[in-house]
N, C-alpha and C positions, 0 to 999 in steps of 0.2 A: 492168572496174574495175581501176585500177592500185593496187597495194598494195606498199609497201616495208616489210620487216620486218628486225629486228635481234635476233639471239639469240646464245647462246654459240657456236653453230656458225658464225656469221657473218651477213652481210647477205643478204637475199633479195628478189627483185623478182618479183611475180606479176601478170599481167594477162591479160585475155581479148582475143585478137587481133581478133575480130570487132567487139567493142564499143570497145576502146581504140585500135585500130590499123587502121582500115578501109583505109588506103592502104599499109600495110605498112612504114612508116618505122621503128617500133620493132623489128619483126621483122628488117628489113634491118640495123639497127645491132647486133643480137645476133648474127646470122649472120656478119657481117663482123668481129666482135670489137671493134667500135668502142665499144660501151657499156662493156665491161669495161676497155679501155685508157683511155678518157676518165675513168672514175671513178678508176682507179689514178693517173692524172696529176693529177686534181683533189685526191686525198688526199695527194699527195706534199708534205711541208712545204718548199716551195721557198724558199731564202734565197740572196740574192746570185746569182741566175740559175743555181743549181746544182740538179740533180735526182738522185735515187737511181738511176733507170734508166740503163742503159748500152747502147750499140750498137743492135741491132735493136729491143730493148725500148723505148728512147727514141724511135726512129724511128716505131714503131707507135703510141706514145702521141701523138706530134705529128700523125700522119696522122688519128688518131681525134679529137683535140681540134679539128683544122682542119675535119673533116667536120661535127662537131657545131656548131661556131661558125657555119659557113655555113648549116646547116639552121635553127639558132636565130635567126640574123639574118633569114632569109626569114620565119620565123614571127613574129618581132617586128614586121617591117614589115607583115605581114598583120593583126596585132592592132592596130597603130597605125591602119591604114586602117579597120578595122571600128569601132573606138572613136570615131575622128574622125567617121565617117559617121553614127554614132549620137548625135553632139552633144558629145562630150568636147572641152573647150577645148585649145588648144595648150599653155597653161601646165600644165593637169592632166596631159596626156600627158607633158610634160617631167618633172613630179614622179614619175610612175609609172616612167619610164625611168631617171631619175637622182634618187632621193629625197634625196641629199646635196647637190644643187645649191642654194646659198643663194638664187639668183635664177633660178627656172625660166623666167621670161619671156625670159631671154637665150638660151635654147635653142629659141626659136620657129622660127627659120629651119632649125635642124637637124631639128626635128620635121616641118617642111614638106617637107624633102628626103626624109626617111624615108617620109613619106606618099606622095609622088610615086613613089618607088622601089617601094613596095608596090603601088601602083596599076598601075605598068608591068608588074611581075612577074605580076600577076593578069590582065593583058590588059584593064584597064579604061580605058586611054588610047587616044586615036586615033592 
């Protein structure tokens, strides 16, 4: 079980590797320092494309954010495939991916592309 805590001592993340991370993605992100760097970058109040981090620190944050963005895009595509194959409409998928879109049906072709990309990554296409 994944549990995030916040106390006077700071934030904490606890999880059981066997249950929450059977393929080792969370463990890998911790060992590589990506989780800490990504969360630091996420917490930086960026304005006008400025960040607090400098030099190697900024480079490590970019590397971590890029790694997570790639992993999360792959996971998002897999979830789109799973939900679509279970009967979720293209419009509902669009609302889930972009809840602020006033006309989710406009995103139908984008959802279809993501669906096909997810099927391809999963080896479900010929």
